[in-house]
ROTORVEX-506257 format. One record per residue (C-alpha): residue number from 1; residue in one letter; x, y, z. Coordinates in steps of 0.02 Angstrom, whole numbers. Each point is the difference from the previous one (the first is absolute). Layout:
residues N
@resi: NUM resn: A px: X py: Y pz: Z $
...
***
This chain:
residues 163
@resi: 1 resn: M px: -1149 py: -43 pz: 582 $
@resi: 2 resn: S px: 110 py: 99 pz: 124 $
@resi: 3 resn: I px: 143 py: 102 pz: -50 $
@resi: 4 resn: I px: 128 py: -132 pz: 78 $
@resi: 5 resn: G px: -106 py: -140 pz: -64 $
@resi: 6 resn: N px: 8 py: 82 pz: -184 $
@resi: 7 resn: K px: 184 py: 24 pz: 21 $
@resi: 8 resn: I px: 36 py: -179 pz: 59 $
@resi: 9 resn: H px: -109 py: -74 pz: -141 $
@resi: 10 resn: R px: 93 py: 117 pz: -134 $
@resi: 11 resn: I px: 153 py: -53 pz: 48 $
@resi: 12 resn: R px: -41 py: -176 pz: 27 $
@resi: 13 resn: D px: -53 py: -7 pz: -185 $
@resi: 14 resn: L px: 146 py: 90 pz: -55 $
@resi: 15 resn: R px: 109 py: -148 pz: 89 $
@resi: 16 resn: R px: -103 py: -124 pz: -79 $
@resi: 17 resn: M px: -48 py: -78 pz: 157 $
@resi: 18 resn: T px: -167 py: -83 pz: 55 $
@resi: 19 resn: Q px: -92 py: 54 pz: 171 $
@resi: 20 resn: K px: 55 py: -167 pz: 62 $
@resi: 21 resn: Q px: 179 py: 16 pz: -45 $
@resi: 22 resn: L px: 22 py: 167 pz: 85 $
@resi: 23 resn: G px: -98 py: -70 pz: 156 $
@resi: 24 resn: V px: 120 py: -148 pz: 15 $
@resi: 25 resn: A px: 147 py: 121 pz: -35 $
@resi: 26 resn: V px: -45 py: 113 pz: 150 $
@resi: 27 resn: G px: -36 py: -147 pz: 109 $
@resi: 28 resn: F px: -172 py: -42 pz: -13 $
@resi: 29 resn: D px: -56 py: -180 pz: 12 $
@resi: 30 resn: E px: -25 py: -75 pz: -168 $
@resi: 31 resn: K px: -189 py: -52 pz: 21 $
@resi: 32 resn: S px: -48 py: 194 pz: 40 $
@resi: 33 resn: A px: 137 py: 96 pz: -85 $
@resi: 34 resn: D px: -106 py: 53 pz: -151 $
@resi: 35 resn: V px: -141 py: 48 pz: 111 $
@resi: 36 resn: R px: 98 py: 109 pz: 108 $
@resi: 37 resn: I px: 77 py: 100 pz: -136 $
@resi: 38 resn: A px: -166 py: 9 pz: -85 $
@resi: 39 resn: Q px: -59 py: 88 pz: 160 $
@resi: 40 resn: Y px: 132 py: 120 pz: -1 $
@resi: 41 resn: E px: -20 py: 40 pz: -177 $
@resi: 42 resn: S px: -187 py: 19 pz: 17 $
@resi: 43 resn: G px: 27 py: 121 pz: 153 $
@resi: 44 resn: T px: -99 py: -125 pz: 120 $
@resi: 45 resn: R px: 159 py: -10 pz: 98 $
@resi: 46 resn: T px: 137 py: 128 pz: 13 $
@resi: 47 resn: P px: 178 py: -82 pz: 31 $
@resi: 48 resn: K px: 102 py: 50 pz: 166 $
@resi: 49 resn: Q px: 156 py: 93 pz: -31 $
@resi: 50 resn: A px: 115 py: -156 pz: 22 $
@resi: 51 resn: L px: -103 py: -90 pz: -137 $
@resi: 52 resn: V px: 11 py: 153 pz: -111 $
@resi: 53 resn: E px: 201 py: -7 pz: 15 $
@resi: 54 resn: K px: -8 py: -189 pz: -38 $
@resi: 55 resn: L px: -119 py: 32 pz: -153 $
@resi: 56 resn: A px: 120 py: 134 pz: -52 $
@resi: 57 resn: E px: 149 py: -120 pz: 6 $
@resi: 58 resn: V px: -88 py: -131 pz: -84 $
@resi: 59 resn: L px: -57 py: 111 pz: -144 $
@resi: 60 resn: D px: 163 py: 84 pz: -4 $
@resi: 61 resn: V px: -56 py: 185 pz: 31 $
@resi: 62 resn: N px: 36 py: 135 pz: 124 $
@resi: 63 resn: P px: -125 py: -36 pz: 152 $
@resi: 64 resn: R px: -45 py: 195 pz: -12 $
@resi: 65 resn: F px: -70 py: -39 pz: -180 $
@resi: 66 resn: L px: -132 py: -111 pz: 95 $
@resi: 67 resn: A px: -46 py: 138 pz: 136 $
@resi: 68 resn: D px: -185 py: 26 pz: -3 $
@resi: 69 resn: D px: 2 py: 179 pz: -30 $
@resi: 70 resn: E px: -157 py: 91 pz: -32 $
@resi: 71 resn: I px: 55 py: 104 pz: -148 $
@resi: 72 resn: L px: -100 py: -50 pz: -142 $
@resi: 73 resn: G px: -119 py: 126 pz: -65 $
@resi: 74 resn: A px: 32 py: 198 pz: -24 $
@resi: 75 resn: E px: -50 py: 32 pz: 190 $
@resi: 76 resn: G px: 128 py: -129 pz: 60 $
@resi: 77 resn: I px: 139 py: 71 pz: -111 $
@resi: 78 resn: M px: -44 py: 172 pz: 63 $
@resi: 79 resn: M px: 13 py: -53 pz: 173 $
@resi: 80 resn: M px: 165 py: -91 pz: -32 $
@resi: 81 resn: L px: 63 py: 168 pz: -87 $
@resi: 82 resn: F px: -46 py: 104 pz: 146 $
@resi: 83 resn: E px: 89 py: -107 pz: 116 $
@resi: 84 resn: L px: 153 py: -11 pz: -110 $
@resi: 85 resn: D px: -3 py: 191 pz: -12 $
@resi: 86 resn: E px: 39 py: 3 pz: 185 $
@resi: 87 resn: H px: 168 py: -99 pz: -24 $
@resi: 88 resn: Y px: 47 py: 50 pz: -174 $
@resi: 89 resn: P px: -79 py: 159 pz: -48 $
@resi: 90 resn: I px: -95 py: 2 pz: -159 $
@resi: 91 resn: I px: -5 py: 131 pz: -129 $
@resi: 92 resn: I px: -154 py: -7 pz: -115 $
@resi: 93 resn: E px: 35 py: 61 pz: -178 $
@resi: 94 resn: D px: -106 py: 43 pz: -154 $
@resi: 95 resn: C px: 63 py: -98 pz: -154 $
@resi: 96 resn: E px: -69 py: -77 pz: -163 $
@resi: 97 resn: D px: 3 py: -168 pz: -63 $
@resi: 98 resn: E px: 61 py: -43 pz: -187 $
@resi: 99 resn: Y px: -171 py: 41 pz: -58 $
@resi: 100 resn: G px: 0 py: 177 pz: 74 $
@resi: 101 resn: N px: -133 py: -56 pz: 132 $
@resi: 102 resn: K px: 36 py: 103 pz: 153 $
@resi: 103 resn: R px: 53 py: -109 pz: 161 $
@resi: 104 resn: K px: 68 py: 10 pz: 173 $
@resi: 105 resn: G px: 162 py: -61 pz: 45 $
@resi: 106 resn: V px: 74 py: -53 pz: 158 $
@resi: 107 resn: V px: 163 py: 48 pz: 46 $
@resi: 108 resn: F px: 99 py: -48 pz: 155 $
@resi: 109 resn: D px: 113 py: 122 pz: 70 $
@resi: 110 resn: S px: 128 py: -126 pz: 54 $
@resi: 111 resn: I px: 153 py: -65 pz: -76 $
@resi: 112 resn: L px: -36 py: -177 pz: 67 $
@resi: 113 resn: M px: -169 py: -6 pz: -88 $
@resi: 114 resn: T px: 64 py: 78 pz: -148 $
@resi: 115 resn: G px: 123 py: -150 pz: -14 $
@resi: 116 resn: F px: -129 py: -129 pz: 26 $
@resi: 117 resn: L px: -115 py: 86 pz: -133 $
@resi: 118 resn: S px: 141 py: 13 pz: -121 $
@resi: 119 resn: E px: 34 py: -190 pz: 7 $
@resi: 120 resn: W px: -188 py: -36 pz: -20 $
@resi: 121 resn: Q px: -6 py: 116 pz: -147 $
@resi: 122 resn: R px: 143 py: -84 pz: -74 $
@resi: 123 resn: R px: -78 py: -178 pz: 19 $
@resi: 124 resn: K px: -158 py: 71 pz: -77 $
@resi: 125 resn: K px: 91 py: 67 pz: -144 $
@resi: 126 resn: D px: 93 py: -172 pz: -17 $
@resi: 127 resn: L px: -154 py: -82 pz: -5 $
@resi: 128 resn: A px: -80 py: 110 pz: -131 $
@resi: 129 resn: D px: 156 py: 1 pz: -104 $
@resi: 130 resn: G px: 4 py: -206 pz: -1 $
@resi: 131 resn: K px: 161 py: 2 pz: 99 $
@resi: 132 resn: I px: -80 py: -101 pz: 141 $
@resi: 133 resn: S px: -150 py: -112 pz: 0 $
@resi: 134 resn: K px: -160 py: 24 pz: 102 $
@resi: 135 resn: V px: 58 py: -160 pz: 105 $
@resi: 136 resn: E px: 159 py: 93 pz: 39 $
@resi: 137 resn: Y px: -86 py: 158 pz: 40 $
@resi: 138 resn: T px: -119 py: -85 pz: 114 $
@resi: 139 resn: E px: 152 py: -90 pz: 90 $
@resi: 140 resn: W px: 88 py: 167 pz: 13 $
@resi: 141 resn: K px: -157 py: 78 pz: 103 $
@resi: 142 resn: L px: -34 py: -155 pz: 99 $
@resi: 143 resn: N px: 161 py: -4 pz: 75 $
@resi: 144 resn: W px: 51 py: 179 pz: 8 $
@resi: 145 resn: P px: 103 py: 58 pz: 85 $
@resi: 146 resn: K px: 116 py: -150 pz: -13 $
@resi: 147 resn: T px: -11 py: 25 pz: -191 $
@resi: 148 resn: T px: 55 py: 175 pz: 1 $
@resi: 149 resn: D px: 160 py: 50 pz: -94 $
@resi: 150 resn: D px: -10 py: 178 pz: 24 $
@resi: 151 resn: C px: -13 py: 36 pz: -183 $
@resi: 152 resn: G px: 150 py: -116 pz: -44 $
@resi: 153 resn: K px: 120 py: 65 pz: 146 $
@resi: 154 resn: H px: 2 py: -168 pz: 83 $
@resi: 155 resn: E px: -58 py: -183 pz: -12 $
@resi: 156 resn: P px: -157 py: -45 pz: 78 $
@resi: 157 resn: S px: 0 py: -108 pz: 148 $
@resi: 158 resn: K px: -142 py: -107 pz: -84 $
@resi: 159 resn: E px: 10 py: -48 pz: -182 $
@resi: 160 resn: W px: -159 py: 43 pz: -96 $
@resi: 161 resn: R px: 39 py: -16 pz: -183 $
@resi: 162 resn: N px: -17 py: -161 pz: -99 $
@resi: 163 resn: V px: 179 py: -21 pz: -63 $
***
């Protein structure tokens, strides 16, 4: 399964849609809709950008979430960090986890990134504390940055909490 195919599959399942329902919703013929979506999910076909945007619209996610970025795995993450360091200088810190195990922490020398990470930290804590559900946390991530409220400083442009 391709990275984008895996993402489409996960979100389609989250939205409780069949392959046929998703295919029809993005404009495929009903007879072949499920086959086309299966091809994208399995990685035998890669959707063009216009289809990625339509899939994102139907699945109600930020189109960038569906990007077929090759960041899975340690090597891909390192390459991404190297590139990020060019734009948002990174500081690597020694730290310990709650069990005293030595770890490395990545700190961005950027007010903007600090704000983004602060909100993410808050959402993860809200999830751990039971203040939000796993579904709400997932919705927050899938539609970020429209779901951001800058740690309570304003209303998000897209609602993500089940009220």
